[in-house]
C-alpha positions in Angstrom: 96.3 104.5 110.6 96.0 106.4 113.8 94.4 109.8 114.0 95.1 112.8 116.3 94.0 116.4 116.6 96.4 119.2 115.4 96.6 120.5 119.0 97.6 117.2 120.4 100.0 116.7 117.5 101.7 120.0 118.3 101.9 119.2 122.0 103.5 115.7 121.4 105.4 116.4 118.2 108.7 114.8 119.3 107.2 111.6 120.5 104.9 111.3 117.5 107.7 111.8 115.0 109.7 109.1 116.8 106.7 106.7 116.7 105.9 107.3 113.0 109.6 106.8 112.0 110.3 103.7 114.1 107.0 101.9 113.8 106.4 102.9 110.2 102.9 103.7 111.0 101.3 106.8 109.3 99.4 109.3 111.5 96.4 111.4 110.3 96.3 114.9 111.9 92.9 116.5 111.8 92.3 120.3 112.1 89.2 122.1 113.4 88.4 123.4 109.9 88.0 119.9 108.6 91.3 119.8 106.7 93.7 117.1 107.6 97.1 115.8 106.7 99.1 112.6 107.1 102.6 112.3 108.5 104.7 109.4 107.4 108.4 108.6 107.6 110.7 109.7 104.7 111.6 106.0 104.2 107.9 105.0 103.9 107.3 107.9 101.5 110.1 106.9 99.2 108.9 103.3 99.2 105.4 104.4 98.3 106.7 106.5 95.5 108.7 103.6 94.1 105.6 101.4 94.2 103.5 104.0 92.4 106.1 104.3 89.7 106.2 100.6 89.1 102.5 100.2 89.2 102.0 103.1 86.7 104.6 101.8 84.2 102.7 99.5 81.9 105.9 98.1 80.2 107.4 97.2 83.5 104.2 95.6 84.7 104.0 93.5 81.6 107.6 92.5 82.1 106.8 91.5 85.7 103.7 89.5 84.5 105.8 87.6 81.9 108.5 86.9 84.5 105.9 85.5 86.9 104.5 83.3 84.2 107.9 82.0 83.3 108.7 81.4 87.0 105.5 79.4 87.4 106.3 77.4 84.3 109.9 76.6 85.4 109.0 75.7 89.0 105.7 74.1 88.2 104.0 76.6 90.5 100.6 77.9 89.5 99.4 81.2 90.6 95.7 81.8 90.8 94.4 83.9 87.9 92.8 86.4 90.3 96.2 86.7 92.2 98.0 87.4 88.9 95.4 90.0 87.9 95.7 91.7 91.3 99.5 91.8 91.0 99.7 93.0 87.4 96.3 94.7 87.1 96.3 93.7 83.4 
């Protein structure tokens, strides 16, 4: 993630908005007082919110874990245990 001062952000707002939305690269804007904020595209924000919803839903994550195990069984593919734990966090 790139970082820029609030003054430079203000001076280059149009170009920075274009870059953030087309490159899907968040931008951290820092202020003199130490506070900062992050600008991301609406599309990226929505994607992050959907991911958080799925990851926080235990029933859905259990269903995904069961589906992965069934897929592995049917295709004879084996996922590493640590990979499964990372995906499902169970």
